[in-house]
C-alpha positions, 0 to 999 in steps of 0.5 A, spaced: 500 500 500 502 507 498 503 510 505 501 518 506 508 520 506 509 517 499 503 521 496 505 527 500 504 533 495 511 538 496 506 544 494 502 542 501 509 544 505 508 550 510 511 556 506 517 557 511 519 550 510 519 550 503 523 556 503 528 553 508 529 547 503 530 552 497 535 556 501 540 550 502 541 549 494 544 555 492 543 561 488 545 558 481 540 552 482 535 557 484 536 561 479 537 556 473 532 551 475 528 551 482 524 557 481 521 554 474 518 548 478 512 552 479 509 559 481 509 557 488 516 556 488 517 562 483 514 567 488 518 564 494 524 565 490 523 572 489 522 574 496 528 578 498 529 575 505 531 568 501 537 572 498 540 574 505 545 569 503 548 568 496 552 562 495 555 562 488 560 556 489 562 552 483 569 549 481 570 553 475 567 548 471 560 552 470 564 556 464 563 550 460 555 550 461 554 557 458 552 560 465 553 567 465 555 567 473 556 574 473 549 576 471 546 571 475 550 574 481 547 581 479 540 579 479 541 575 486 544 581 489 538 585 486 533 581 489 535 581 496 533 589 496 539 591 501 538 585 505 544 581 503 548 579 509 553 573 506 555 572 499 560 567 496 563 568 489 568 563 486 572 564 479 568 569 476 568 575 480 570 582 477 571 589 480 565 591 477 561 586 480 564 587 487 562 594 486 555 592 485 555 588 491 558 593 495 553 599 493 547 594 494 549 591 500 551 596 505 549 591 511 554 586 508 557 582 514 561 576 510 564 576 504 568 570 501 572 571 494 575 565 491 580 565 485 577 571 482 583 573 478 580 579 475 579 583 482 584 588 483 587 592 489 583 598 487 576 594 486 577 591 492 579 597 496 573 601 493 568 596 495 571 596 502 569 603 503 562 601 502 562 595 507 563 598 514 559 592 517 563 587 514 565 582 520 568 576 516 572 576 510 576 571 506 580 572 500 583 566 497 587 565 491 586 572 488 592 577 486 591 582 492 597 586 495 598 589 502 595 596 499 588 593 499 589 590 506 590 596 509 584 599 506 580 594 508 582 594 515 581 602 516 574 601 512 572 595 516 573 596 523 568 590 525 572 585 522 573 579 526 575 574 522 580 574 516 582 569 511 588 570 506 590 564 503 595 563 497 599 557 494 604 554 499 611 553 496 618 552 499 622 558 495 628 559 500 629 567 501 623 569 498 620 573 505 615 578 506 612 581 512 608 586 508 601 583 508 602 581 516 604 588 517 598 591 514 594 586 518 597 588 524 596 595 523 589 596 521 585 590 524 586 590 531 579 586 533 581 580 529 579 573 533 580 569 527 586 569 522 588 564 517 594 565 513 595 559 509 601 559 505 604 566 506 611 569 506 611 572 513 617 571 517 617 571 525 617 578 525 611 579 521 608 574 526 610 578 532 607 584 529 600 580 528 601 578 536 602 585 538 597 588 533 591 583 534 590 582 542 584 579 541 586 573 536 584 566 538 585 562 532 591 563 528 592 558 522 600 558 519 600 552 515 605 552 509 608 559 512 615 556 511 618 562 513 616 562 520 620 558 525 616 557 532 620 556 538 623 559 544 619 565 547 615 566 540 612 559 540 611 560 548 607 566 546 603 563 541 601 557 545 599 562 551 595 567 547 592 563 541 587 558 543 587 554 536 594 554 533 595 551 526 603 550 525 606 551 519 607 543 518 601 541 521 596 537 517 592 540 511 587 534 510 581 539 513 583 544 508 578 545 502 583 547 497 589 544 493 595 543 498 601 540 494 607 544 496 612 546 490 619 547 491 621 552 486 628 553 487 633 556 492 633 564 490 629 569 488 632 569 481 627 564 479 622 569 478 623 576 476 622 581 481 615 583 483 611 577 480 608 573 486 606 566 486 599 567 484 601 571 478 603 564 475 597 561 478 592 566 474 595 565 467 592 559 465 585 562 467 586 569 463 582 566 457 576 565 461 575 572 463 573 577 458 571 582 462 574 586 468 572 592 472 575 597 467 571 594 461 564 596 458 561 590 462 554 593 463 550 591 469 544 595 467 540 589 465 533 588 462 531 582 465 525 581 461 525 574 458 531 572 461 531 565 464 532 566 471 528 573 471 
C-alpha cells in the first residue's frame, strides 16, 4: 500500500519550510532551475529575505555550461533589496561586480572571494569603503597586495575574522612581512586569522601578536618562513587558543595543498611577480571582462531565464 508520506504533495509544505529547503541549494540552482518548478516556488524565490545569503560556489567548471555567473550574481544581489548579509563568489568575480555588491549591500557582514583573478587592489579597496559592517572576510587565491589590506582594515573596523590564503611553496629567501604588517596595523579586533601559505617571517608574526590582542585562532600552515620556538612559540601557545603550525596537517583544508619547491633564490622569478601571478595565467582566457571594461550591469531582465 502507498503510505501518506509517499503521496505527500511538496506544494502542501508550510511556506517557511519550503523556503528553508530552497535556501540550502544555492543561488545558481535557484536561479537556473528551482524557481521554474512552479509559481509557488517562483514567488518564494523572489522574496528578498531568501537572498540574505548568496552562495555562488562552483569549481570553475560552470564556464563550460554557458552560465553567465556574473549576471546571475547581479540579479541575486538585486533581489535581496539591501538585505544581503553573506555572499560567496568563486572564479568569476570582477571589480565591477564587487562594486555592485558593495553599493547594494551596505549591511554586508561576510564576504568570501575565491580565485577571482580579475579583482584588483583598487576594486577591492573601493568596495571596502562601502562595507563598514563587514565582520568576516576571506580572500583566497586572488592577486591582492598589502595596499588593499590596509584599506580594508581602516574601512572595516568590525572585522573579526580574516582569511588570506595563497599557494604554499618552499622558495628559500623569498620573505615578506608586508601583508602581516598591514594586518597588524589596521585590524586590531581580529579573533580569527588564517594565513595559509604566506611569506611572513617571525617578525611579521610578532607584529600580528602585538597588533591583534584579541586573536584566538591563528592558522600558519605552509608559512615556511616562520620558525616557532623559544619565547615566540611560548607566546603563541599562551595567547592563541587554536594554533595551526606551519607543518601541521592540511587534510581539513578545502583547497589544493601540494607544496612546490621552486628553487633556492629569488632569481627564479623576476622581481615583483608573486606566486599567484603564475597561478592566474592559465585562467586569463576565461575572463573577458574586468572592472575597467564596458561590462554593463544595467540589465533588462525581461525574458531572461532566471528573471
